[in-house]
C-alpha positions as CSV (number, residue, x, y, z in Angstrom):
1,M,29.2,9.5,5.0
2,D,27.7,7.7,8.0
3,R,29.1,4.2,8.4
4,T,26.9,3.3,11.3
5,R,26.3,-0.5,11.1
6,V,22.6,-1.3,10.7
7,V,21.0,-4.7,10.6
8,V,17.6,-4.8,9.0
9,V,15.6,-7.9,10.0
10,G,13.2,-8.7,7.2
11,A,13.6,-8.5,3.4
12,G,10.0,-7.7,2.6
13,I,8.9,-4.3,1.2
14,I,9.4,-2.4,4.5
15,G,12.8,-3.9,5.1
16,A,13.9,-3.4,1.5
17,A,12.8,0.2,1.5
18,C,14.6,0.9,4.8
19,A,17.7,-0.8,3.6
20,R,17.7,1.3,0.4
21,E,17.1,4.6,2.2
22,L,19.8,3.9,4.8
23,A,22.4,2.5,2.3
24,V,21.9,5.5,-0.1
25,A,22.5,7.7,3.0
26,G,25.8,6.0,3.6
27,F,25.0,3.5,6.4
28,D,26.6,0.1,6.5
29,V,23.5,-2.0,6.0
30,L,23.1,-5.8,6.3
31,V,19.6,-7.3,5.6
32,L,18.7,-10.6,7.3
33,D,15.8,-12.8,6.4
34,R,14.9,-16.3,7.4
35,A,13.7,-17.1,3.9
36,G,14.3,-14.7,1.0
37,P,13.4,-11.3,-0.4
38,A,9.6,-10.7,-0.6
39,A,9.0,-14.3,0.3
40,A,6.1,-13.8,2.7
41,T,3.6,-11.0,3.3
42,T,4.9,-8.8,0.5
43,S,4.4,-11.4,-2.2
44,H,0.8,-12.1,-1.0
45,G,-0.5,-8.6,-1.4
46,E,-2.1,-6.6,-4.2
47,G,0.4,-3.8,-4.5
48,N,-1.9,-1.0,-3.4
49,I,-0.6,2.6,-2.9
50,L,-3.7,4.3,-1.5
51,V,-4.8,7.5,0.1
52,S,-8.5,6.8,-0.5
53,D,-9.1,4.4,2.4
54,K,-7.6,6.6,5.1
55,G,-9.3,9.3,7.0
56,P,-7.6,12.5,8.3
57,G,-4.9,11.6,10.7
58,P,-1.3,10.3,11.0
59,E,-1.7,7.3,8.7
60,L,-3.1,9.5,5.9
61,E,-0.2,11.9,6.4
62,L,2.2,9.0,6.0
63,A,0.3,7.8,2.9
64,Q,0.5,11.2,1.4
65,L,4.2,11.4,2.0
66,S,4.7,8.0,0.5
67,R,2.6,8.8,-2.5
68,R,4.8,11.8,-3.2
69,L,7.9,9.8,-2.7
70,W,7.1,6.7,-4.9
71,P,7.7,8.4,-8.3
72,E,10.8,10.1,-6.9
73,V,12.2,6.8,-5.6
74,L,11.5,5.0,-8.8
75,A,13.0,7.7,-10.9
76,A,16.2,7.6,-8.7
77,V,16.4,3.8,-9.0
78,A,16.0,4.1,-12.8
79,G,18.7,6.7,-12.9
80,Q,21.1,4.3,-11.3
81,N,20.2,1.3,-13.5
82,P,18.3,2.5,-16.6
83,A,18.2,-0.9,-18.3
84,G,16.6,-2.9,-15.5
85,A,14.8,-0.8,-13.0
86,G,12.3,1.9,-12.5
87,P,8.5,2.4,-13.0
88,D,8.2,-0.3,-15.7
89,A,10.1,-2.9,-13.6
90,V,7.7,-2.6,-10.8
91,E,4.6,-2.1,-13.0
92,W,3.9,1.3,-11.6
93,D,0.3,2.2,-12.5
94,P,-1.2,5.5,-11.2
95,K,-4.6,4.5,-12.4
96,G,-6.6,6.0,-9.6
97,G,-9.3,4.5,-7.4
98,I,-13.1,4.8,-7.3
99,V,-15.0,4.2,-4.1
100,V,-18.6,3.2,-4.8
101,A,-21.6,3.3,-2.4
102,T,-24.3,0.8,-3.3
103,T,-26.8,1.8,-0.6
104,P,-28.2,5.1,0.7
105,E,-26.5,4.5,4.0
106,G,-23.2,3.9,2.2
107,A,-23.6,7.3,0.4
108,E,-24.4,9.0,3.7
109,A,-21.1,7.8,5.1
110,L,-18.9,8.1,2.0
111,L,-19.6,11.7,1.0
112,P,-18.7,13.3,4.4
113,F,-15.6,11.0,4.6
114,A,-14.4,12.3,1.2
115,A,-15.1,15.9,2.2
116,A,-12.9,15.5,5.3
117,Q,-10.2,14.0,3.1
118,R,-10.4,17.0,0.7
119,A,-10.0,19.3,3.7
120,V,-6.5,17.9,4.3
121,G,-5.3,17.9,0.7
122,V,-6.6,14.6,-0.8
123,R,-8.0,14.8,-4.3
124,A,-11.4,13.2,-3.9
125,E,-13.8,14.0,-6.8
126,V,-17.5,13.2,-6.5
127,L,-18.7,11.5,-9.8
128,D,-22.2,11.9,-11.1
129,D,-23.8,8.9,-12.8
130,D,-22.7,9.8,-16.3
131,A,-19.1,10.3,-15.2
132,L,-19.1,7.1,-13.3
133,T,-20.4,5.1,-16.3
134,A,-17.7,6.7,-18.5
135,A,-15.0,5.7,-16.0
136,E,-16.3,2.2,-15.3
137,P,-18.8,1.1,-18.0
138,F,-19.2,-2.4,-16.6
139,L,-20.0,-1.3,-13.0
140,T,-23.3,-2.2,-11.4
141,E,-26.2,0.2,-12.0
142,R,-27.1,-0.2,-8.3
143,R,-25.0,2.7,-7.0
144,T,-25.9,5.7,-4.8
145,A,-22.6,7.6,-4.8
146,A,-19.0,7.4,-6.1
147,V,-15.8,9.3,-5.4
148,H,-12.8,9.3,-7.7
149,Y,-9.3,9.3,-6.1
150,P,-6.7,10.2,-8.9
151,E,-3.8,9.7,-6.5
152,D,-4.3,6.0,-5.9
153,A,-1.8,3.8,-7.6
154,Q,-0.6,0.2,-7.9
155,V,2.7,-1.7,-8.2
156,Q,3.6,-5.3,-8.5
157,P,4.5,-5.9,-4.9
158,A,7.3,-8.5,-5.1
159,G,8.8,-6.6,-8.0
160,A,8.7,-3.4,-6.1
161,A,10.4,-5.0,-3.1
162,T,13.2,-6.7,-5.1
163,T,13.8,-3.5,-7.1
164,L,14.2,-1.5,-3.9
165,L,16.4,-4.2,-2.4
166,A,18.6,-4.4,-5.5
167,D,19.1,-0.6,-5.3
168,A,20.1,-1.0,-1.7
169,L,22.7,-3.7,-2.7
170,R,24.0,-1.4,-5.4
171,A,24.5,1.3,-2.8
172,G,26.6,-1.1,-0.7
173,A,24.1,-3.0,1.4
174,R,24.4,-6.8,1.9
175,L,21.8,-9.5,2.0
176,R,21.9,-12.7,4.1
177,T,19.1,-15.2,3.5
178,G,18.3,-18.2,5.6
179,A,19.2,-16.2,8.7
180,E,16.5,-16.4,11.3
181,V,17.0,-14.2,14.4
182,L,16.9,-16.5,17.4
183,G,18.0,-14.3,20.3
184,A,19.8,-11.2,21.5
185,V,23.2,-10.1,22.9
186,V,22.7,-7.2,25.3
187,R,25.6,-5.4,27.0
188,G,25.1,-2.6,29.3
189,G,21.4,-2.2,28.4
190,R,22.2,-2.0,24.7
191,L,21.5,-4.5,21.9
192,T,24.9,-5.2,20.4
193,A,24.2,-8.3,18.4
194,V,21.6,-10.9,17.3
195,R,22.0,-14.6,17.3
196,T,21.2,-16.7,14.3
197,A,21.7,-20.3,13.5
198,D,24.9,-19.4,11.6
199,G,26.3,-17.3,14.4
200,T,26.2,-13.9,16.0
201,V,25.7,-10.7,13.9
202,E,27.0,-7.5,15.5
203,A,25.8,-4.0,14.6
204,D,25.2,-0.6,16.1
205,V,21.4,-0.5,15.2
206,F,18.9,-3.2,14.5
207,V,15.7,-2.5,12.6
208,N,12.8,-4.9,13.2
209,A,11.0,-5.0,9.9
210,A,9.6,-8.6,10.1
211,G,6.0,-7.8,9.4
212,P,3.5,-10.1,11.1
213,W,6.4,-11.8,12.8
214,S,7.8,-8.6,14.3
215,G,6.2,-9.4,17.6
216,E,8.0,-12.7,17.8
217,V,11.3,-11.1,16.7
218,A,10.8,-8.5,19.4
219,R,10.1,-11.2,22.0
220,R,13.2,-13.0,21.1
221,L,15.2,-9.8,21.6
222,G,13.6,-9.3,25.0
223,V,10.8,-6.7,24.6
224,R,7.0,-7.0,24.0
225,L,5.5,-5.6,20.8
226,D,1.8,-6.2,20.2
227,I,1.9,-7.0,16.5
228,R,-0.6,-9.7,15.5
229,P,-1.2,-11.6,12.2
230,R,-4.4,-10.8,10.3
231,R,-5.0,-13.0,7.3
232,G,-6.4,-11.8,3.9
233,E,-7.2,-13.7,0.7
234,V,-7.4,-12.6,-2.9
235,L,-8.9,-14.3,-6.0
236,V,-7.2,-14.1,-9.4
237,T,-9.3,-14.5,-12.6
238,T,-8.1,-15.6,-16.0
239,P,-6.9,-12.7,-18.2
240,R,-9.7,-10.6,-19.5
241,P,-10.2,-7.9,-22.1
242,P,-10.2,-4.5,-20.5
243,T,-13.0,-4.6,-18.0
244,V,-12.0,-2.7,-14.9
245,F,-10.0,0.5,-15.3
246,H,-9.4,1.7,-11.8
247,K,-9.1,0.2,-8.4
248,V,-12.8,0.0,-7.6
249,Y,-14.1,-0.9,-4.2
250,D,-17.3,-0.6,-2.1
251,A,-17.4,2.0,0.6
252,D,-17.6,-0.8,3.2
253,Y,-13.9,-1.6,2.5
254,V,-12.8,1.5,4.4
255,G,-14.7,0.3,7.5
256,A,-13.2,-3.2,7.2
257,V,-9.7,-1.8,7.0
258,G,-10.3,0.2,10.2
259,S,-12.1,-2.6,12.0
260,G,-10.5,-4.4,15.0
261,A,-12.9,-7.4,14.8
262,G,-11.4,-10.8,14.8
263,D,-14.2,-12.5,12.8
264,L,-14.3,-12.5,9.0
265,Q,-14.6,-9.1,7.3
266,T,-15.2,-9.0,3.6
267,S,-15.6,-6.1,1.2
268,A,-15.8,-5.8,-2.6
269,V,-12.5,-4.8,-4.1
270,V,-11.8,-5.3,-7.8
271,E,-8.8,-4.2,-9.9
272,S,-6.9,-5.3,-13.0
273,T,-3.2,-6.1,-13.4
274,R,-0.9,-5.4,-16.3
275,A,-1.2,-9.1,-17.3
276,G,-5.0,-8.7,-17.8
277,T,-6.0,-10.7,-14.8
278,L,-8.4,-9.3,-12.2
279,L,-7.7,-9.3,-8.5
280,L,-10.8,-9.8,-6.4
281,G,-10.7,-9.0,-2.7
282,S,-10.8,-8.5,0.1
283,S,-11.0,-10.4,3.4
284,R,-9.6,-9.8,6.9
285,R,-9.8,-12.3,9.7
286,R,-7.9,-13.1,12.9
287,V,-6.8,-16.7,12.8
288,G,-3.3,-16.5,14.1
289,F,-0.8,-18.1,11.7
290,D,-3.3,-20.6,10.4
291,D,-2.5,-20.5,6.7
292,R,-5.3,-22.8,5.5
293,T,-7.4,-21.4,2.7
294,R,-11.1,-21.5,3.5
295,P,-13.6,-22.1,0.7
296,E,-16.3,-20.1,2.5
297,V,-14.0,-17.1,2.6
298,L,-13.3,-17.3,-1.1
299,S,-17.0,-17.6,-1.8
300,A,-17.7,-14.6,0.3
301,I,-15.1,-12.6,-1.6
302,A,-16.5,-13.6,-5.0
303,A,-20.0,-12.8,-4.0
304,K,-19.0,-9.3,-2.8
305,A,-17.1,-8.7,-6.1
306,L,-20.3,-9.5,-8.1
307,T,-22.2,-6.8,-6.3
308,L,-19.9,-4.3,-8.0
309,F,-19.4,-6.1,-11.4
310,P,-22.2,-8.5,-12.1
311,S,-20.8,-9.2,-15.5
312,L,-17.9,-11.2,-13.9
313,A,-20.3,-14.0,-12.9
314,D,-19.0,-16.3,-15.7
315,V,-15.4,-15.4,-15.5
316,P,-13.1,-18.3,-14.3
317,V,-11.0,-17.9,-11.2
318,M,-7.6,-19.6,-11.9
319,R,-6.1,-19.3,-8.4
320,A,-6.3,-17.8,-4.9
321,Y,-3.7,-16.8,-2.5
322,G,-3.6,-15.5,1.1
323,G,-1.1,-14.0,3.5
324,F,-0.7,-12.5,6.9
325,R,-0.6,-8.7,7.6
326,P,1.0,-7.1,10.6
327,Y,-2.0,-5.8,12.7
328,V,-1.8,-3.3,15.5
329,P,-4.9,-2.7,17.6
330,D,-4.9,1.1,17.0
331,H,-4.3,0.7,13.3
332,L,-1.1,2.8,13.2
333,P,2.4,1.6,12.2
334,V,5.3,1.4,14.6
335,I,8.2,3.5,13.5
336,G,11.3,4.5,15.5
337,A,13.6,3.6,18.3
338,D,12.5,1.3,21.2
339,P,13.1,3.2,24.4
340,R,13.2,0.0,26.4
341,L,16.3,-1.4,24.6
342,D,19.0,0.9,23.2
343,G,19.9,0.0,19.7
344,L,16.6,-1.6,18.7
345,W,14.3,0.1,16.2
346,H,11.0,-1.0,14.7
347,A,9.4,-0.4,11.2
348,T,6.3,-2.5,11.2
349,G,2.6,-2.8,11.9
350,H,1.4,-1.4,8.5
351,E,-1.2,-4.2,8.1
352,G,-2.5,-4.2,4.5
353,A,-0.9,-0.9,3.6
354,G,2.7,-1.8,3.8
355,I,3.4,-1.5,0.0
356,G,2.1,2.0,-0.2
357,L,3.6,3.2,3.1
358,S,7.0,1.6,2.7
359,V,9.0,4.4,1.1
360,G,7.5,7.0,3.5
361,T,8.3,4.8,6.4
362,A,11.9,4.3,5.2
363,R,12.3,8.1,4.8
364,L,11.2,8.6,8.4
365,V,13.5,5.9,9.7
366,R,16.5,7.6,8.0
367,E,15.5,11.0,9.2
368,L,15.0,9.8,12.8
369,M,18.3,7.9,12.7
370,T,20.3,10.8,11.4
371,G,18.6,13.3,13.7
372,T,17.3,15.5,10.9
373,A,13.8,17.1,10.8
374,T,11.2,14.6,9.8
375,A,8.8,15.1,6.9
376,I,5.8,14.5,9.2
377,D,5.2,14.2,12.9
378,T,6.3,10.7,14.0
379,D,5.0,10.8,17.5
380,P,1.8,8.9,16.7
381,F,4.0,6.0,15.4
382,R,6.2,5.8,18.5
383,V,6.9,2.4,20.1
384,D,5.9,3.3,23.7
385,R,2.2,3.8,23.1
386,P,-0.4,1.6,24.8
387,A,-1.6,-0.3,21.8
388,V,1.9,-1.4,20.9
389,L,3.0,-2.3,24.5
390,G,0.0,-4.6,24.9
391,D,-0.1,-6.2,28.4
392,D,2.8,-4.0,29.5
393,A,0.7,-0.9,29.2
394,T,-1.5,0.5,31.9
395,D,-3.9,2.1,29.5
396,T,-5.5,0.4,26.5
397,A,-6.9,3.5,24.7
398,P,-5.5,4.2,21.2
399,A,-2.8,6.8,21.0
400,T,-4.7,8.7,18.3
401,A,-8.4,8.3,17.8
402,P,-9.0,7.2,14.1
403,A,-11.4,9.1,11.9
404,T,-14.8,7.4,11.5
405,A,-14.8,5.5,8.2
406,P,-17.7,4.5,6.0
407,G,-19.0,1.1,7.2
408,D,-16.9,1.0,10.4
409,T,-19.1,-0.2,13.2
410,S,-16.5,-2.3,15.0
411,G,-15.7,-2.1,18.7
412,A,-12.5,-2.8,20.5
413,A,-10.0,-5.3,19.3
414,P,-10.2,-8.7,20.9
415,A,-7.5,-10.1,23.1
416,T,-4.7,-12.1,21.5
417,A,-6.3,-15.2,20.1
418,P,-4.9,-18.8,20.2
419,G,-2.6,-19.3,17.3
420,D,-1.4,-15.7,17.2
421,R,2.1,-16.9,18.0
422,P,4.1,-18.3,15.1
423,P,4.1,-22.1,14.9
424,G,6.9,-23.8,16.9
425,S,7.8,-20.6,18.8
426,P,8.4,-20.9,22.6
427,R,5.5,-19.8,24.8
428,D,7.6,-17.9,27.3
429,A,10.1,-15.1,26.6
430,S,12.5,-16.5,29.1
431,T,12.8,-19.8,27.1
432,A,13.6,-18.1,23.8
433,A,15.8,-15.1,24.7
434,T,19.4,-16.2,24.5
435,E,20.7,-12.9,25.9
436,E,24.2,-12.1,27.2
437,R,24.2,-9.3,29.7
438,S,27.4,-7.8,31.1
C-alpha cells in the first residue's frame, strides 16, 4: 500500500475523482477546498458525459476512456455502499445523444465529422427522417441530417461529485473545507507544503484541481498556468411530460465547444432530467469572473432552443444558472506533474467536459503517480506545452491541432481579458507567493 501523502486542492468533480482513485490505491489523501464539495463549477453544469462533441484526437480518447470507466466506477462505489450510492444516487442515465443539422451547410459538416469519429471507434449512427421522428417526435421538421450517439450519458453533477468524494472518504481520504490555498513552502526546489489561513499543510504531492481557479492557485504556488474562466448559462423549465428523450443539440454546438472566441457563443442544446425539467443551453463567453447573469444571453439561449423544439414556446422557465469553466487555449486538459516545481501536479482545464472526463483523468493521475502504464497517451495533456505556459512559452501554436468541427469558424484565442483574474487576488505573483526557500 502506497502511503504517499497527497493533497488535492479542489473538491469539485475532478478533485473528488482524483481523491477517490488515489485513496482506493492506498495513498494518504487530504482534500482541501476553500468552500465545500461541488460548490462551484461542478454544481453549475449539466452533468454531460459525451463523446459526440469531440473529433478524433486526445480529448476524444480521454472521453472514450472515461465513458468506459463510469459504469465500472459506479458499480464499485455501489459495491462498497449498496444502500446509498451507485448509479441511482448519481442519476446515471445512458440515454444517448442526437446531433441535428438544421441547414444544408450543417449537414455537410456533421456527416463527415461523424464518419471520422466512427473511424476511431465512436458509435455514430446516421438517422433517416422516420428514425429521427420516432426517436424525438417533438423535434423541428426543419432538419437536414441527424446522427445518434448511443454512448452519450448524463449524471446529476453535484450528486456524482459528492458520491465520488464520499467513496474517497470511505477509503481513508480526509476533507478540509474553508481551506483556501494562499501560498507555497518550497525547499530545495520542491513544493513541501501549502499555506492556508488555518496554517501550513505538508504533503509529498499536491494536485491542483481547482477548475477555473487553477491558474490562480498555480500563481500562488509560484508557477504560471494559463487556465482562464469561460462562463456558461443554462435555463431550467418547469417539469414537463416526456418531451425530449435524448440529449439533443444542433451541430453548431460542436463548433462552439471548440471555439476560442471571447464573445458570446450560443448553440441549441436541450435535454431532460429525471425530475422532468428541461435544461436549455448553451452559452460560452469570456467575461473573466464576472458572475452577473445577462438577460440577453438567456434570451439567445431560449431562441436557439426553439429552433430545435418549437413546441417549447409556451413552456415556463423557472430559473437560470451560470458558472465558470476552466478554459485552455488549445482546448485540452492539463494532466500530470509540473516539471517546473517538483511535487506539484495538475488535473484541470477540462472546460465544460469535466464531469464526463473526470474518472478518466483520475485514472491517468493514479497511473502516472504510480509509474504504471497509462491507459492512453498522456503527452498531449502535459503541463509544459505552449498553450498552458502562456506568456512563458516561446511558441503559441497548439500542442495538437484539433479536428475541424461542424460550425467551427473561430480563429486564435484572444489575449487574457480584463477580469480573468479572480476578484481580490493580487496582480503580481511576487505579492501573493508566501514561499519559503532553503
